[in-house]
VOGU-3710 file (C-alpha; in Angstrom, 3 decimals, decimal comma):
1> maksndlaql> -82,901/-1,179/-23,626  -83,611/2,479/-22,929  -81,650/5,315/-24,546  -79,279/7,034/-22,140  -81,275/10,313/-21,880  -84,540/8,413/-21,405  -82,893/6,118/-18,893  -81,436/9,055/-16,947  -84,928/10,585/-16,742  -86,414/7,264/-15,606
11> isgcksgnae> -83,771/6,859/-12,908  -84,326/10,431/-11,766  -88,070/9,752/-11,621  -87,460/6,564/-9,642  -85,245/8,399/-7,165  -88,042/10,917/-6,597  -90,539/8,076/-6,037  -92,451/8,354/-9,318  -94,433/5,119/-9,716  -94,677/5,511/-13,494
21> sfskvvdtya> -90,878/5,684/-13,765  -90,534/2,488/-11,739  -93,129/0,856/-13,951  -91,176/1,780/-17,084  -87,933/0,449/-15,601  -89,708/-2,810/-14,755  -91,149/-3,002/-18,283  -87,724/-2,319/-19,774  -85,700/-4,838/-17,783  -88,107/-7,508/-16,496
31> srvygyfyrl> -87,789/-9,940/-19,396  -83,976/-9,789/-19,491  -83,590/-10,219/-15,739  -86,225/-12,961/-15,694  -84,244/-14,763/-18,412  -81,095/-14,396/-16,309  -82,805/-15,911/-13,254  -84,459/-18,650/-15,299  -81,169/-19,733/-16,855  -79,629/-19,907/-13,378
41> tgnretsddl> -82,481/-21,735/-11,624  -84,310/-23,595/-14,398  -87,513/-22,942/-12,447  -90,241/-20,476/-13,436  -91,689/-20,019/-9,968  -88,288/-19,384/-8,397  -87,406/-16,984/-11,222  -90,650/-15,071/-10,634  -89,890/-14,843/-6,905  -86,335/-13,644/-7,505
51> lselfvklve> -87,534/-11,108/-10,070  -90,080/-9,738/-7,596  -87,387/-9,508/-4,930  -85,132/-7,657/-7,370  -87,706/-4,970/-8,060  -88,406/-4,553/-4,348  -84,643/-4,068/-3,858  -84,650/-1,606/-6,748  -87,224/0,528/-4,951  -85,220/0,310/-1,713
61> kigsfrggsf> -81,791/0,961/-3,246  -82,386/3,304/-6,185  -81,069/6,176/-4,099  -77,664/4,464/-3,924  -77,253/4,456/-7,730  -74,516/7,020/-8,408  -74,199/6,835/-12,157  -72,331/4,574/-14,514  -74,038/1,651/-16,162  -77,521/1,170/-14,730
71> eswlfkiasn> -77,700/-2,302/-16,247  -74,477/-3,358/-14,522  -75,800/-1,977/-11,236  -79,147/-3,742/-11,673  -77,560/-7,065/-12,628  -75,159/-6,808/-9,674  -78,202/-6,608/-7,390  -79,752/-9,534/-9,297  -76,548/-11,529/-8,843  -76,516/-10,802/-5,096
81> ifydylrdkq> -80,149/-11,899/-4,817  -79,377/-15,131/-6,644  -76,406/-15,916/-4,373  -78,523/-15,140/-1,297  -81,099/-17,591/-2,670  -78,403/-20,271/-3,124  -77,031/-19,744/0,393  -80,526/-19,946/1,886  -81,311/-23,078/-0,128  -78,067/-24,713/1,028
91> rrkktlevlk> -78,735/-23,769/4,681  -82,226/-25,245/4,528  -80,937/-28,412/2,875  -78,265/-28,900/5,563  -80,774/-28,202/8,342  -83,245/-30,706/6,921  -80,523/-33,349/6,493  -79,416/-32,934/10,118  -83,006/-33,036/11,329  -83,742/-36,103/9,238
101> kqfesevsda> -80,743/-37,941/10,717  -81,718/-36,915/14,250  -85,296/-37,914/13,636  -84,304/-41,289/12,188  -81,992/-42,023/15,112  -84,602/-40,965/17,683  -87,265/-42,994/15,916  -85,048/-46,106/15,988  -84,331/-45,584/19,720  -87,978/-45,005/20,513
111> keydsdridk> -89,131/-48,117/18,628  -87,908/-50,208/21,541  -90,560/-48,551/23,725  -93,560/-47,929/21,545  -92,957/-48,921/17,962  -96,612/-48,910/16,901  -97,221/-45,361/18,128  -93,961/-44,138/16,618  -94,801/-45,759/13,291  -98,171/-44,043/13,317
121> lqvqlnrlda> -96,518/-40,727/14,225  -94,029/-41,128/11,372  -96,820/-41,871/8,910  -98,843/-38,872/10,094  -95,807/-36,556/10,034  -95,179/-37,606/6,450  -98,781/-36,743/5,594  -98,312/-33,148/6,802  -97,181/-30,510/4,328  -93,408/-29,927/4,243
131> dtrelimlrf> -93,656/-26,500/5,898  -95,586/-27,813/8,912  -93,374/-30,898/9,199  -90,277/-28,682/9,204  -91,714/-26,518/12,002  -92,513/-29,525/14,185  -89,101/-31,061/13,578  -87,314/-27,806/14,374  -89,263/-27,394/17,606  -89,353/-30,923/18,964
141> ysqasfkeia> -86,485/-32,800/17,373  -83,828/-30,093/17,296  -85,330/-28,427/20,393  -85,027/-24,978/18,828  -86,760/-22,122/20,624  -89,622/-20,280/18,975  -87,338/-17,287/18,533  -84,677/-19,442/16,848  -87,243/-21,039/14,544  -88,614/-17,628/13,552
151> airsepigtt> -85,064/-16,462/12,767  -84,265/-19,606/10,749  -87,447/-19,154/8,722  -87,135/-15,349/8,437  -90,649/-14,762/9,704  -92,205/-12,975/12,690  -92,366/-15,041/15,878  -96,172/-14,675/15,961  -96,421/-16,283/12,532  -94,174/-19,130/13,651
161> lsklhrglkk> -96,230/-19,709/16,816  -99,487/-19,656/14,879  -98,263/-22,069/12,202  -96,825/-24,448/14,796  -100,034/-24,376/16,846  -102,152/-25,176/13,785  -99,727/-27,914/12,722  -99,761/-29,595/16,152  -103,547/-29,409/16,307  -103,755/-31,079/12,897
171> lremmk> -101,217/-33,751/13,931  -103,186/-34,497/17,139  -106,361/-34,928/15,117  -104,586/-37,240/12,699  -103,198/-39,350/15,570  -106,668/-40,071/17,018
//
């Protein structure tokens, strides 16, 4: 923990865009905030991602710090990031559950017509990575537009189109 005069100088340096000041703030608080995230998630990779997001937010929002306890302010941002993570995780889980149910019902309906081909498609879909499988399911089973998919995944539409194109190409090759 930094002394209050040192901390005030660091915050002032951060507000003026001094990279060294940001570096010192990161060095000072990274282990404590990482521990906070780790205790909440139980996952190192997720904790690393949340910690990185926190320090990006710090750079973006340091100008809004108006005094008081810097630690309280920083941990409030960390708390908001964690709750955003939980909401996003819950949204994805619900979306995948709905898509899975739709997919299962459509697969059972389609088996009457071409069960061998559908079985092969199911096997090949399961062999794709989760990210690609999700894209294909969003596009073809939930009939979401490219714009909607990009918004759901919080990525540029060009990235979504590119990933979907590569995924479909791979699935076609696997179906041969």
